C-alpha positions in Angstrom: 0.0 0.0 0.0 2.9 2.3 0.8 4.2 1.6 -2.7 0.9 2.5 -4.3 0.8 5.8 -2.4 4.3 6.6 -3.4 3.5 5.9 -7.1 0.4 8.1 -6.9 2.4 11.0 -5.5 5.0 10.6 -8.2 2.4 10.7 -11.0 0.8 13.8 -9.5 4.2 15.5 -9.5 4.7 14.7 -13.2 1.3 16.1 -14.1 2.0 19.3 -12.2 5.4 19.8 -13.9 4.1 19.1 -17.5 3.3 22.7 -18.4 6.8 23.8 -17.2 8.5 21.1 -19.2 6.5 21.9 -22.3 7.4 25.5 -22.0 11.1 24.8 -21.6 11.4 22.4 -24.5 9.3 24.3 -27.1 11.5 25.9 -29.8 11.8 29.7 -29.5 10.1 31.6 -32.4 12.5 32.6 -35.2 13.4 36.3 -35.3 12.0 38.2 -38.3 14.6 38.8 -40.9 15.8 42.5 -41.2 14.1 44.5 -43.9 16.0 44.4 -47.2 17.7 47.5 -48.1 18.6 48.4 -51.7 22.3 48.9 -52.4 23.3 52.6 -52.5 24.6 52.2 -56.0 21.2 51.4 -57.4 19.9 54.9 -56.6 23.0 56.9 -57.1 23.3 59.0 -60.3 26.0 57.8 -62.7 29.2 59.9 -62.6 29.6 62.2 -65.6 32.3 61.0 -68.0 35.4 63.2 -68.1 35.8 64.2 -71.8 39.2 65.8 -71.2 40.6 62.7 -69.5 39.2 60.5 -72.3 40.8 62.6 -75.0 44.2 62.3 -73.4 44.0 58.5 -72.6 42.3 57.2 -75.7 45.2 58.2 -78.0 43.2 61.1 -79.6 46.0 63.5 -78.6 48.5 61.7 -80.8 47.0 63.1 -84.0 44.8 66.0 -82.9 47.3 67.6 -80.4 46.8 69.0 -76.9 43.1 69.7 -76.2 42.4 69.2 -79.9 44.1 72.5 -80.9 47.5 71.4 -82.3 46.8 68.7 -84.8 49.6 67.2 -86.8 50.0 66.8 -90.6 46.6 67.1 -92.4 44.5 66.1 -89.3 41.9 68.7 -88.2 42.0 70.9 -85.1 38.9 69.8 -83.2 38.8 72.5 -80.4 35.7 74.6 -80.7 34.1 72.4 -83.4 30.4 71.7 -83.4 29.7 68.8 -80.9 26.9 67.2 -83.0 29.1 67.2 -86.1 32.0 65.7 -84.3 29.9 62.9 -82.8 28.4 62.1 -86.3 31.9 61.9 -87.8 33.2 59.7 -85.1 30.3 57.3 -85.6 30.7 57.4 -89.4 34.5 56.6 -89.2 33.8 53.8 -86.7 31.2 52.3 -89.1 33.3 52.7 -92.2 31.0 55.3 -93.7 33.7 58.0 -93.8 36.8 56.9 -95.6 39.6 59.3 -96.7 42.2 59.0 -99.4 45.6 57.3 -98.7 48.3 58.8 -96.6 52.0 58.6 -97.4 52.0 54.9 -96.4 49.1 54.1 -98.7 46.6 53.7 -95.8 43.3 55.7 -95.6 43.9 58.6 -93.2 40.8 57.6 -91.3 42.0 54.1 -90.8 44.0 54.9 -87.7 41.0 56.5 -86.0 38.8 53.6 -87.0 41.3 51.2 -85.5 40.9 52.8 -82.0 37.2 53.3 -82.1 36.8 49.9 -80.3 38.3 51.7 -77.3 35.5 54.3 -77.1 31.9 53.5 -76.6 28.9 55.6 -77.5 28.7 57.5 -74.2 32.5 58.2 -74.3 32.2 59.5 -77.9 29.5 62.0 -76.7 31.6 63.1 -73.8 34.6 63.6 -76.1 32.5 65.7 -78.5 31.1 67.8 -75.7 34.5 68.5 -74.2 36.2 69.4 -77.5 33.3 71.8 -78.4 33.9 73.6 -75.1 37.6 74.2 -75.7 38.6 77.6 -77.3 39.5 77.2 -80.9 43.2 77.9 -81.7 44.5 81.0 -83.4 44.8 80.9 -87.2 48.0 79.3 -88.4 50.2 81.7 -90.3 50.7 80.7 -94.0 54.0 80.8 -95.9 53.9 82.8 -98.0 51.3 84.9 -96.2 48.3 85.8 -98.4 47.9 89.5 -99.0 44.7 91.4 -98.4 43.7 91.2 -102.1 43.9 87.4 -102.1 41.9 87.1 -98.9 39.2 89.3 -100.4 39.2 87.1 -103.5 38.9 84.1 -101.3 35.9 85.5 -99.5 34.2 86.4 -102.8 34.7 82.9 -104.1 33.4 81.4 -100.8 30.2 83.6 -101.1 29.6 83.3 -104.8 30.0 79.5 -104.8 27.3 79.0 -102.2 29.5 77.9 -99.3 27.8 80.3 -96.8 24.4 78.7 -97.4 25.3 75.8 -95.1 28.4 77.0 -93.3 27.4 80.6 -92.6 29.2 83.9 -92.9 33.0 83.4 -92.7 32.4 79.7 -92.0 31.5 80.4 -88.4 27.7 79.9 -88.2 26.9 76.6 -89.8 23.6 74.8 -89.9 23.0 72.1 -87.3 25.4 69.1 -87.7 27.5 71.1 -90.3 31.2 71.9 -89.3 32.6 75.2 -88.4 35.2 75.8 -91.1 36.3 79.3 -90.4 39.8 79.2 -88.8 40.4 75.6 -89.8 43.8 74.4 -91.0 44.4 75.3 -94.6 45.8 72.0 -95.7 42.9 70.1 -94.1 40.4 72.4 -95.9 42.0 71.8 -99.2 42.1 68.1 -98.7 38.4 67.8 -97.7 37.2 70.0 -100.5 39.1 68.0 -103.1 38.0 64.6 -101.6 34.4 65.7 -101.5 34.6 67.1 -105.1 36.3 63.9 -106.4 33.9 61.5 -104.7 36.4 60.1 -102.2 34.5 61.3 -99.1 30.8 60.5 -99.4 29.5 60.4 -95.8 27.1 62.7 -94.0 26.1 65.9 -95.8 28.6 65.5 -98.7 25.9 64.7 -101.2 24.4 68.1 -100.6 27.8 69.7 -101.0 28.9 67.8 -104.1 27.0 70.0 -106.6 28.9 73.1 -105.2 32.3 71.4 -104.9 32.2 70.1 -108.5 32.3 73.7 -109.7 35.6 74.4 -107.9 39.0 73.8 -109.6 42.2 73.4 -107.6 43.1 77.0 -107.8 39.7 78.2 -106.5 39.8 75.6 -103.7 43.2 77.0 -102.7 41.8 80.5 -102.7 38.9 79.6 -100.5 41.1 77.6 -98.1 43.5 80.5 -97.7 40.7 82.8 -96.8 38.9 80.5 -94.3 42.2 79.4 -92.6 42.9 83.0 -91.6 39.6 83.8 -90.0 39.9 84.1 -86.2 37.1 82.6 -84.2 35.7 84.7 -81.3 36.4 83.1 -77.9 33.4 81.4 -76.3 
């Protein structure tokens, strides 16, 4: 009987302790995960591309000179040029639409630039064009022999009478949209481009519009117009 009493008391103790045991062995609820936060880079505005740095690191300076104002040989000075025009020409050269005549080695002069276009994407080209357009144009390069006032006057007359100002503006300084500023450009470059457009070597962009005018120009008249345009000083921006 004593054993039965002891067994009953033990059972009662277990029943009383059951809620405590259940509470102590139940797994604790998992903490809620922290709210997800978007990376800061997703909302930050992209940094503006540095056109000046691109110009100096993408080998442009090798042919077009410091800040696009001291080009070598027959390459153009790009400082102060129309941004939309420059971007269009970069794209045309990259796509093979603008091809020039051969240089002294027999290669098209545009080939070197085409070869490095894979280093410059669309956004970088736009940044380059915007930078170069913002740089002051260089002073006119003196010619040897220097043209006298009469020759420059004849050059201006030829420029006007042959319809050049229709698209390029007075003195080649106020072109229509996407046409180049040609006042103050290097003489040898102007001569080269006029002849290549006239002779059908350069056929990209607006050259079809210009062809009818260029065909009327012989070499002597092209030289005359180029002398005049090359000595025009662009106003600082």
